[in-house]
PQR file of N, CA, C, O and H, with PARSE charges and radii, in Angstrom:
ATOM      1  N   MET A   1     103.003 110.490 113.672 -0.4000 1.5000
ATOM      2  CA  MET A   1     104.220 110.304 114.313 -0.0000 2.0000
ATOM      3  C   MET A   1     104.817 109.420 114.987  0.5500 1.7000
ATOM      4  O   MET A   1     104.067 109.068 115.898 -0.5500 1.4000
ATOM      5  N   ILE A   2     106.034 108.732 115.019 -0.4000 1.5000
ATOM      6  CA  ILE A   2     106.665 107.764 115.593 -0.0000 2.0000
ATOM      7  C   ILE A   2     107.810 108.512 116.732  0.5500 1.7000
ATOM      8  O   ILE A   2     108.793 109.230 116.546 -0.5500 1.4000
ATOM      9  H   ILE A   2     106.644 109.017 114.279  0.4000 1.0000
ATOM     10  N   ILE A   3     107.170 107.974 117.953 -0.4000 1.5000
ATOM     11  CA  ILE A   3     108.218 108.511 119.200 -0.0000 2.0000
ATOM     12  C   ILE A   3     108.842 107.060 118.980  0.5500 1.7000
ATOM     13  O   ILE A   3     108.152 106.054 118.810 -0.5500 1.4000
ATOM     14  H   ILE A   3     106.372 107.391 118.104  0.4000 1.0000
ATOM     15  N   THR A   4     110.375 107.081 119.006 -0.4000 1.5000
ATOM     16  CA  THR A   4     111.493 106.149 119.774 -0.0000 2.0000
ATOM     17  C   THR A   4     112.591 106.524 120.632  0.5500 1.7000
ATOM     18  O   THR A   4     113.388 107.462 120.631 -0.5500 1.4000
ATOM     19  H   THR A   4     110.936 107.898 119.144  0.4000 1.0000
ATOM     20  N   THR A   5     112.434 105.701 121.230 -0.4000 1.5000
ATOM     21  CA  THR A   5     113.324 105.220 122.918 -0.0000 2.0000
ATOM     22  C   THR A   5     114.389 104.693 122.484  0.5500 1.7000
ATOM     23  O   THR A   5     114.404 103.920 121.526 -0.5500 1.4000
ATOM     24  H   THR A   5     111.786 104.939 121.232  0.4000 1.0000
ATOM     25  N   PRO A   6     115.595 105.114 123.257 -0.5600 1.5000
ATOM     26  CA  PRO A   6     116.848 104.004 123.245  0.2800 2.0000
ATOM     27  C   PRO A   6     116.727 102.695 124.048  0.5500 1.7000
ATOM     28  O   PRO A   6     117.477 101.727 123.923 -0.5500 1.4000
ATOM     29  N   SER A   7     115.599 102.806 124.958 -0.4000 1.5000
ATOM     30  CA  SER A   7     115.562 101.193 124.958 -0.0000 2.0000
ATOM     31  C   SER A   7     114.029 101.303 125.549  0.5500 1.7000
ATOM     32  O   SER A   7     113.485 102.397 125.702 -0.5500 1.4000
ATOM     33  H   SER A   7     114.990 103.592 125.060  0.4000 1.0000
ATOM     34  N   ALA A   8     113.354  99.977 125.885 -0.4000 1.5000
ATOM     35  CA  ALA A   8     112.048  99.442 125.930 -0.0000 2.0000
ATOM     36  C   ALA A   8     111.568 100.515 127.247  0.5500 1.7000
ATOM     37  O   ALA A   8     112.430 100.711 128.104 -0.5500 1.4000
ATOM     38  H   ALA A   8     113.796  99.088 125.761  0.4000 1.0000
ATOM     39  N   VAL A   9     110.529 101.046 127.378 -0.4000 1.5000
ATOM     40  CA  VAL A   9     109.801 102.334 128.055 -0.0000 2.0000
ATOM     41  C   VAL A   9     108.453 101.526 128.869  0.5500 1.7000
ATOM     42  O   VAL A   9     108.404 100.417 128.337 -0.5500 1.4000
ATOM     43  H   VAL A   9     109.829 100.887 126.683  0.4000 1.0000
ATOM     44  N   THR A  10     107.602 101.598 129.685 -0.4000 1.5000
ATOM     45  CA  THR A  10     106.943 100.592 129.943 -0.0000 2.0000
ATOM     46  C   THR A  10     105.946 101.893 130.374  0.5500 1.7000
ATOM     47  O   THR A  10     106.512 102.652 131.161 -0.5500 1.4000
ATOM     48  H   THR A  10     107.642 102.499 130.117  0.4000 1.0000
ATOM     49  N   ILE A  11     104.315 102.367 129.942 -0.4000 1.5000
ATOM     50  CA  ILE A  11     103.615 103.585 129.850 -0.0000 2.0000
ATOM     51  C   ILE A  11     102.335 103.113 129.612  0.5500 1.7000
ATOM     52  O   ILE A  11     101.933 102.261 128.820 -0.5500 1.4000
ATOM     53  H   ILE A  11     103.855 101.750 129.303  0.4000 1.0000
ATOM     54  N   ASN A  12     101.549 104.054 130.717 -0.4000 1.5000
ATOM     55  CA  ASN A  12     100.158 103.912 130.674 -0.0000 2.0000
ATOM     56  C   ASN A  12      99.413 104.994 130.181  0.5500 1.7000
ATOM     57  O   ASN A  12      98.206 104.854 129.985 -0.5500 1.4000
ATOM     58  H   ASN A  12     101.876 104.747 131.360  0.4000 1.0000
ATOM     59  N   ARG A  13     100.058 106.189 129.927 -0.4000 1.5000
ATOM     60  CA  ARG A  13      98.796 106.931 129.808 -0.0000 2.0000
ATOM     61  C   ARG A  13     100.076 108.301 128.389  0.5500 1.7000
ATOM     62  O   ARG A  13     101.306 108.359 128.362 -0.5500 1.4000
ATOM     63  H   ARG A  13     101.038 106.302 130.086  0.4000 1.0000
ATOM     64  N   ILE A  14      99.083 109.084 127.528 -0.4000 1.5000
ATOM     65  CA  ILE A  14     100.267 109.646 126.533 -0.0000 2.0000
ATOM     66  C   ILE A  14      99.108 110.840 126.585  0.5500 1.7000
ATOM     67  O   ILE A  14      97.927 110.496 126.552 -0.5500 1.4000
ATOM     68  H   ILE A  14      98.084 109.036 127.550  0.4000 1.0000
ATOM     69  N   LEU A  15      99.476 112.291 126.668 -0.4000 1.5000
ATOM     70  CA  LEU A  15      99.118 113.423 126.703 -0.0000 2.0000
ATOM     71  C   LEU A  15      98.988 113.978 125.030  0.5500 1.7000
ATOM     72  O   LEU A  15      99.996 113.854 124.334 -0.5500 1.4000
ATOM     73  H   LEU A  15     100.436 112.570 126.695  0.4000 1.0000
ATOM     74  N   LEU A  16      97.615 114.643 124.357 -0.4000 1.5000
ATOM     75  CA  LEU A  16      97.969 115.415 123.289 -0.0000 2.0000
ATOM     76  C   LEU A  16      97.477 116.138 123.714  0.5500 1.7000
ATOM     77  O   LEU A  16      96.764 116.201 124.715 -0.5500 1.4000
ATOM     78  H   LEU A  16      96.796 114.744 124.922  0.4000 1.0000
ATOM     79  N   GLN A  17      97.999 117.261 122.525 -0.4000 1.5000
ATOM     80  CA  GLN A  17      97.423 118.854 123.206 -0.0000 2.0000
ATOM     81  C   GLN A  17      97.337 119.332 121.408  0.5500 1.7000
ATOM     82  O   GLN A  17      98.161 119.007 120.554 -0.5500 1.4000
ATOM     83  H   GLN A  17      98.579 117.210 121.712  0.4000 1.0000
ATOM     84  N   GLU A  18      95.899 120.310 121.166 -0.4000 1.5000
ATOM     85  CA  GLU A  18      95.918 121.087 119.526 -0.0000 2.0000
ATOM     86  C   GLU A  18      96.239 122.433 120.007  0.5500 1.7000
ATOM     87  O   GLU A  18      96.103 122.714 121.198 -0.5500 1.4000
ATOM     88  H   GLU A  18      95.229 120.574 121.860  0.4000 1.0000
ATOM     89  N   SER A  19      96.531 123.026 119.402 -0.4000 1.5000
ATOM     90  CA  SER A  19      96.596 124.615 119.082 -0.0000 2.0000
ATOM     91  C   SER A  19      95.372 125.314 119.036  0.5500 1.7000
ATOM     92  O   SER A  19      95.381 126.223 118.206 -0.5500 1.4000
ATOM     93  H   SER A  19      96.641 122.798 118.434  0.4000 1.0000
ATOM     94  N   VAL A  20      94.139 125.153 119.777 -0.4000 1.5000
ATOM     95  CA  VAL A  20      93.197 125.433 119.301 -0.0000 2.0000
ATOM     96  C   VAL A  20      92.869 127.295 119.647  0.5500 1.7000
ATOM     97  O   VAL A  20      91.813 127.846 119.338 -0.5500 1.4000
ATOM     98  H   VAL A  20      94.132 124.415 120.451  0.4000 1.0000
ATOM     99  N   THR A  21      93.860 127.883 120.227 -0.4000 1.5000
ATOM    100  CA  THR A  21      93.643 129.174 120.415 -0.0000 2.0000
ATOM    101  C   THR A  21      94.127 129.767 118.603  0.5500 1.7000
ATOM    102  O   THR A  21      93.359 130.460 117.936 -0.5500 1.4000
ATOM    103  H   THR A  21      94.718 127.435 120.478  0.4000 1.0000
ATOM    104  N   THR A  22      95.303 129.375 118.173 -0.4000 1.5000
ATOM    105  CA  THR A  22      95.094 129.674 117.098 -0.0000 2.0000
ATOM    106  C   THR A  22      94.791 128.786 115.583  0.5500 1.7000
ATOM    107  O   THR A  22      94.713 129.408 114.523 -0.5500 1.4000
ATOM    108  H   THR A  22      95.927 128.811 118.715  0.4000 1.0000
ATOM    109  N   HIS A  23      94.688 127.783 115.619 -0.4000 1.5000
ATOM    110  CA  HIS A  23      93.805 126.749 114.689 -0.0000 2.0000
ATOM    111  C   HIS A  23      92.610 126.370 114.913  0.5500 1.7000
ATOM    112  O   HIS A  23      91.863 125.884 114.063 -0.5500 1.4000
ATOM    113  H   HIS A  23      94.751 127.278 116.480  0.4000 1.0000
ATOM    114  N   SER A  24      92.266 126.626 116.416 -0.4000 1.5000
ATOM    115  CA  SER A  24      90.990 125.831 116.508 -0.0000 2.0000
ATOM    116  C   SER A  24      91.233 124.197 116.561  0.5500 1.7000
ATOM    117  O   SER A  24      92.301 123.599 116.429 -0.5500 1.4000
ATOM    118  H   SER A  24      92.872 127.021 117.106  0.4000 1.0000
ATOM    119  N   GLU A  25      90.076 123.727 116.767 -0.4000 1.5000
ATOM    120  CA  GLU A  25      89.815 122.013 117.365 -0.0000 2.0000
ATOM    121  C   GLU A  25      89.759 121.698 115.757  0.5500 1.7000
ATOM    122  O   GLU A  25      88.856 122.178 115.073 -0.5500 1.4000
ATOM    123  H   GLU A  25      89.209 124.212 116.875  0.4000 1.0000
ATOM    124  N   ARG A  26      91.053 120.636 115.042 -0.4000 1.5000
ATOM    125  CA  ARG A  26      90.879 120.279 113.751 -0.0000 2.0000
ATOM    126  C   ARG A  26      91.192 118.652 114.038  0.5500 1.7000
ATOM    127  O   ARG A  26      91.149 118.131 112.923 -0.5500 1.4000
ATOM    128  H   ARG A  26      91.787 120.246 115.597  0.4000 1.0000
ATOM    129  N   VAL A  27      91.378 118.008 114.667 -0.4000 1.5000
ATOM    130  CA  VAL A  27      91.234 116.221 114.879 -0.0000 2.0000
ATOM    131  C   VAL A  27      90.288 116.013 115.315  0.5500 1.7000
ATOM    132  O   VAL A  27      90.052 116.496 116.422 -0.5500 1.4000
ATOM    133  H   VAL A  27      91.414 118.432 115.572  0.4000 1.0000
ATOM    134  N   GLU A  28      89.334 115.224 114.675 -0.4000 1.5000
ATOM    135  CA  GLU A  28      88.175 114.746 114.703 -0.0000 2.0000
ATOM    136  C   GLU A  28      88.375 113.381 115.444  0.5500 1.7000
ATOM    137  O   GLU A  28      87.771 113.183 116.498 -0.5500 1.4000
ATOM    138  H   GLU A  28      89.526 114.832 113.776  0.4000 1.0000
ATOM    139  N   ALA A  29      89.271 112.367 114.877 -0.4000 1.5000
ATOM    140  CA  ALA A  29      89.440 111.079 115.502 -0.0000 2.0000
ATOM    141  C   ALA A  29      91.139 110.857 115.692  0.5500 1.7000
ATOM    142  O   ALA A  29      91.902 111.452 114.931 -0.5500 1.4000
ATOM    143  H   ALA A  29      89.762 112.527 114.020  0.4000 1.0000
ATOM    144  N   HIS A  30      91.638 109.994 116.720 -0.4000 1.5000
ATOM    145  CA  HIS A  30      92.840 109.419 116.959 -0.0000 2.0000
ATOM    146  C   HIS A  30      92.769 108.425 117.645  0.5500 1.7000
ATOM    147  O   HIS A  30      92.001 108.094 118.548 -0.5500 1.4000
ATOM    148  H   HIS A  30      91.019 109.511 117.338  0.4000 1.0000
ATOM    149  N   ALA A  31      94.505 107.453 116.678 -0.4000 1.5000
ATOM    150  CA  ALA A  31      94.745 106.265 117.817 -0.0000 2.0000
ATOM    151  C   ALA A  31      96.218 106.493 118.211  0.5500 1.7000
ATOM    152  O   ALA A  31      97.180 107.097 117.735 -0.5500 1.4000
ATOM    153  H   ALA A  31      95.129 107.722 115.945  0.4000 1.0000
ATOM    154  N   VAL A  32      96.046 105.989 118.933 -0.4000 1.5000
ATOM    155  CA  VAL A  32      97.645 105.376 119.836 -0.0000 2.0000
ATOM    156  C   VAL A  32      97.773 104.066 119.360  0.5500 1.7000
ATOM    157  O   VAL A  32      96.758 103.371 119.415 -0.5500 1.4000
ATOM    158  H   VAL A  32      95.265 105.499 119.320  0.4000 1.0000
ATOM    159  N   ASP A  33      99.175 103.396 118.737 -0.4000 1.5000
ATOM    160  CA  ASP A  33      99.962 102.275 117.928 -0.0000 2.0000
ATOM    161  C   ASP A  33     101.257 102.280 119.201  0.5500 1.7000
ATOM    162  O   ASP A  33     101.834 103.213 119.758 -0.5500 1.4000
ATOM    163  H   ASP A  33      99.999 103.960 118.692  0.4000 1.0000
ATOM    164  N   ALA A  34     101.389 100.624 119.350 -0.4000 1.5000
ATOM    165  CA  ALA A  34     102.395 100.637 120.279 -0.0000 2.0000
ATOM    166  C   ALA A  34     103.079  99.319 119.653  0.5500 1.7000
ATOM    167  O   ALA A  34     102.397  98.339 119.354 -0.5500 1.4000
ATOM    168  H   ALA A  34     100.920  99.866 118.898  0.4000 1.0000
ATOM    169  N   ARG A  35     104.414  99.365 119.486 -0.4000 1.5000
ATOM    170  CA  ARG A  35     104.756  98.086 118.983 -0.0000 2.0000
ATOM    171  C   ARG A  35     105.056  96.961 120.609  0.5500 1.7000
ATOM    172  O   ARG A  35     105.417  97.184 121.765 -0.5500 1.4000
ATOM    173  H   ARG A  35     104.968 100.161 119.729  0.4000 1.0000
ATOM    174  N   ILE A  36     104.724  95.965 119.951 -0.4000 1.5000
ATOM    175  CA  ILE A  36     104.245  94.963 121.784 -0.0000 2.0000
ATOM    176  C   ILE A  36     104.588  93.840 120.740  0.5500 1.7000
ATOM    177  O   ILE A  36     104.013  93.459 119.721 -0.5500 1.4000
ATOM    178  H   ILE A  36     104.431  95.784 119.012  0.4000 1.0000
ATOM    179  N   ASN A  37     106.231  93.290 121.646 -0.4000 1.5000
ATOM    180  CA  ASN A  37     106.256  92.022 121.484 -0.0000 2.0000
ATOM    181  C   ASN A  37     106.326  92.059 119.639  0.5500 1.7000
ATOM    182  O   ASN A  37     105.574  91.283 119.048 -0.5500 1.4000
ATOM    183  H   ASN A  37     106.698  93.599 122.474  0.4000 1.0000
ATOM    184  N   ASN A  38     106.999  92.734 119.039 -0.4000 1.5000
ATOM    185  CA  ASN A  38     107.513  92.839 117.663 -0.0000 2.0000
ATOM    186  C   ASN A  38     106.585  93.228 116.929  0.5500 1.7000
ATOM    187  O   ASN A  38     106.827  93.566 115.770 -0.5500 1.4000
ATOM    188  H   ASN A  38     107.609  93.364 119.519  0.4000 1.0000
ATOM    189  N   GLU A  39     105.332  93.262 117.441 -0.4000 1.5000
ATOM    190  CA  GLU A  39     103.814  93.447 116.533 -0.0000 2.0000
ATOM    191  C   GLU A  39     103.263  94.935 117.108  0.5500 1.7000
ATOM    192  O   GLU A  39     103.410  95.174 118.307 -0.5500 1.4000
ATOM    193  H   GLU A  39     105.135  92.987 118.382  0.4000 1.0000
ATOM    194  N   TRP A  40     102.738  95.753 116.379 -0.4000 1.5000
ATOM    195  CA  TRP A  40     102.011  97.050 116.215 -0.0000 2.0000
ATOM    196  C   TRP A  40     100.381  96.744 116.544  0.5500 1.7000
ATOM    197  O   TRP A  40      99.498  96.135 115.937 -0.5500 1.4000
ATOM    198  H   TRP A  40     102.619  95.559 115.406  0.4000 1.0000
ATOM    199  N   LYS A  41     100.437  97.411 117.697 -0.4000 1.5000
ATOM    200  CA  LYS A  41      99.137  97.070 118.319 -0.0000 2.0000
ATOM    201  C   LYS A  41      98.125  98.465 118.545  0.5500 1.7000
ATOM    202  O   LYS A  41      98.823  99.476 118.619 -0.5500 1.4000
ATOM    203  H   LYS A  41     101.154  97.905 118.190  0.4000 1.0000
ATOM    204  N   GLU A  42      96.928  98.692 118.648 -0.4000 1.5000
ATOM    205  CA  GLU A  42      96.563  99.873 118.815 -0.0000 2.0000
ATOM    206  C   GLU A  42      96.065  99.840 120.419  0.5500 1.7000
ATOM    207  O   GLU A  42      95.406  98.908 120.880 -0.5500 1.4000
ATOM    208  H   GLU A  42      96.362  97.871 118.588  0.4000 1.0000
ATOM    209  N   ILE A  43      96.561 101.207 121.319 -0.4000 1.5000
ATOM    210  CA  ILE A  43      95.844 100.713 122.331 -0.0000 2.0000
ATOM    211  C   ILE A  43      95.340 101.371 123.384  0.5500 1.7000
ATOM    212  O   ILE A  43      95.227 101.158 124.591 -0.5500 1.4000
ATOM    213  H   ILE A  43      97.097 101.964 120.944  0.4000 1.0000
ATOM    214  N   ALA A  44      94.867 102.839 122.085 -0.4000 1.5000
ATOM    215  CA  ALA A  44      94.071 103.631 122.537 -0.0000 2.0000
ATOM    216  C   ALA A  44      93.494 104.517 121.527  0.5500 1.7000
ATOM    217  O   ALA A  44      94.294 105.025 120.741 -0.5500 1.4000
ATOM    218  H   ALA A  44      94.959 103.012 121.104  0.4000 1.0000
ATOM    219  N   ASN A  45      91.940 104.865 121.372 -0.4000 1.5000
ATOM    220  CA  ASN A  45      91.548 105.973 120.737 -0.0000 2.0000
ATOM    221  C   ASN A  45      90.855 106.457 121.314  0.5500 1.7000
ATOM    222  O   ASN A  45      90.493 106.110 122.439 -0.5500 1.4000
ATOM    223  H   ASN A  45      91.291 104.452 122.010  0.4000 1.0000
ATOM    224  N   ALA A  46      90.395 107.614 120.549 -0.4000 1.5000
ATOM    225  CA  ALA A  46      89.382 108.665 121.076 -0.0000 2.0000
ATOM    226  C   ALA A  46      89.226 109.408 119.928  0.5500 1.7000
ATOM    227  O   ALA A  46      90.070 109.378 119.032 -0.5500 1.4000
ATOM    228  H   ALA A  46      90.689 107.896 119.636  0.4000 1.0000
ATOM    229  N   THR A  47      87.920 110.276 119.856 -0.4000 1.5000
ATOM    230  CA  THR A  47      87.546 111.635 119.082 -0.0000 2.0000
ATOM    231  C   THR A  47      87.929 112.515 119.414  0.5500 1.7000
ATOM    232  O   THR A  47      89.021 112.110 119.814 -0.5500 1.4000
ATOM    233  H   THR A  47      87.235 110.300 120.584  0.4000 1.0000
ATOM    234  N   ASN A  48      87.919 114.034 119.696 -0.4000 1.5000
ATOM    235  CA  ASN A  48      88.712 115.274 119.353 -0.0000 2.0000
ATOM    236  C   ASN A  48      89.532 115.382 120.072  0.5500 1.7000
ATOM    237  O   ASN A  48      89.249 114.714 121.066 -0.5500 1.4000
ATOM    238  H   ASN A  48      87.032 114.362 119.371  0.4000 1.0000
ATOM    239  N   ILE A  49      90.623 115.950 120.196 -0.4000 1.5000
ATOM    240  CA  ILE A  49      91.456 116.325 121.234 -0.0000 2.0000
ATOM    241  C   ILE A  49      91.527 117.433 122.286  0.5500 1.7000
ATOM    242  O   ILE A  49      91.945 117.348 123.441 -0.5500 1.4000
ATOM    243  H   ILE A  49      90.853 116.493 119.389  0.4000 1.0000
ATOM    244  N   GLY A  50      90.962 118.635 121.548 -0.4000 1.5000
ATOM    245  CA  GLY A  50      90.679 119.950 122.311 -0.0000 2.0000
ATOM    246  C   GLY A  50      91.950 120.569 122.725  0.5500 1.7000
ATOM    247  O   GLY A  50      92.956 120.560 122.015 -0.5500 1.4000
ATOM    248  H   GLY A  50      90.623 118.704 120.610  0.4000 1.0000
ATOM    249  N   TYR A  51      91.883 121.068 123.811 -0.4000 1.5000
ATOM    250  CA  TYR A  51      93.093 121.856 124.229 -0.0000 2.0000
ATOM    251  C   TYR A  51      93.812 120.744 125.076  0.5500 1.7000
ATOM    252  O   TYR A  51      95.035 120.883 125.073 -0.5500 1.4000
ATOM    253  H   TYR A  51      91.066 121.075 124.388  0.4000 1.0000
ATOM    254  N   LYS A  52      93.369 119.727 125.766 -0.4000 1.5000
ATOM    255  CA  LYS A  52      94.208 118.792 126.198 -0.0000 2.0000
ATOM    256  C   LYS A  52      93.386 117.301 126.199  0.5500 1.7000
ATOM    257  O   LYS A  52      92.227 117.246 126.612 -0.5500 1.4000
ATOM    258  H   LYS A  52      92.375 119.614 125.768  0.4000 1.0000
ATOM    259  N   ARG A  53      94.029 116.220 125.747 -0.4000 1.5000
ATOM    260  CA  ARG A  53      93.448 115.018 126.192 -0.0000 2.0000
ATOM    261  C   ARG A  53      94.198 113.996 126.491  0.5500 1.7000
ATOM    262  O   ARG A  53      95.032 113.659 125.650 -0.5500 1.4000
ATOM    263  H   ARG A  53      94.970 116.265 125.412  0.4000 1.0000
ATOM    264  N   ILE A  54      94.086 113.136 127.932 -0.4000 1.5000
ATOM    265  CA  ILE A  54      95.114 112.616 128.373 -0.0000 2.0000
ATOM    266  C   ILE A  54      94.596 110.818 128.164  0.5500 1.7000
ATOM    267  O   ILE A  54      93.699 110.519 128.951 -0.5500 1.4000
ATOM    268  H   ILE A  54      93.409 113.410 128.615  0.4000 1.0000
ATOM    269  N   LEU A  55      94.998 109.799 127.340 -0.4000 1.5000
ATOM    270  CA  LEU A  55      94.796 108.678 127.116 -0.0000 2.0000
ATOM    271  C   LEU A  55      95.164 107.888 128.057  0.5500 1.7000
ATOM    272  O   LEU A  55      96.384 107.780 128.180 -0.5500 1.4000
ATOM    273  H   LEU A  55      95.727 110.043 126.700  0.4000 1.0000
ATOM    274  N   ARG A  56      94.506 107.285 128.780 -0.4000 1.5000
ATOM    275  CA  ARG A  56      94.970 105.882 129.397 -0.0000 2.0000
ATOM    276  C   ARG A  56      94.509 104.670 129.008  0.5500 1.7000
ATOM    277  O   ARG A  56      93.445 104.573 128.395 -0.5500 1.4000
ATOM    278  H   ARG A  56      93.515 107.373 128.680  0.4000 1.0000
ATOM    279  N   PHE A  57      95.386 103.439 129.375 -0.4000 1.5000
ATOM    280  CA  PHE A  57      95.746 102.150 129.132 -0.0000 2.0000
ATOM    281  C   PHE A  57      96.599 101.550 129.755  0.5500 1.7000
ATOM    282  O   PHE A  57      97.652 102.028 130.179 -0.5500 1.4000
ATOM    283  H   PHE A  57      96.250 103.518 129.873  0.4000 1.0000
ATOM    284  N   PRO A  58      96.073 100.033 129.905 -0.5600 1.5000
ATOM    285  CA  PRO A  58      97.129  98.954 130.390  0.2800 2.0000
ATOM    286  C   PRO A  58      98.333  99.597 130.501  0.5500 1.7000
ATOM    287  O   PRO A  58      98.662 100.471 129.699 -0.5500 1.4000
ATOM    288  N   LYS A  59      99.087  99.216 131.501 -0.4000 1.5000
ATOM    289  CA  LYS A  59     101.068  99.265 131.459 -0.0000 2.0000
ATOM    290  C   LYS A  59     100.951  98.169 129.982  0.5500 1.7000
ATOM    291  O   LYS A  59     101.975  97.790 129.413 -0.5500 1.4000
ATOM    292  H   LYS A  59      98.820  98.505 132.152  0.4000 1.0000
TER
END
C-alpha cells in the first residue's frame, strides 16, 4: 500500500493492525519504506503485527 499526502509530512511512528478476530494472525514480516530526498528508504521493519503494532523511527 502507498500512502500519499498533499504535501510533505514529518512522522516518527506508524500504527498497523490485523483483523485477528476474523482472520487470525496472517502477517509474518513487514517493512515500511519512505520516499526521502527523492529516494525510497526502508525506515522500519518487524515480524508479526497481531492486534496492533506501533513502529517507531527517527523523524
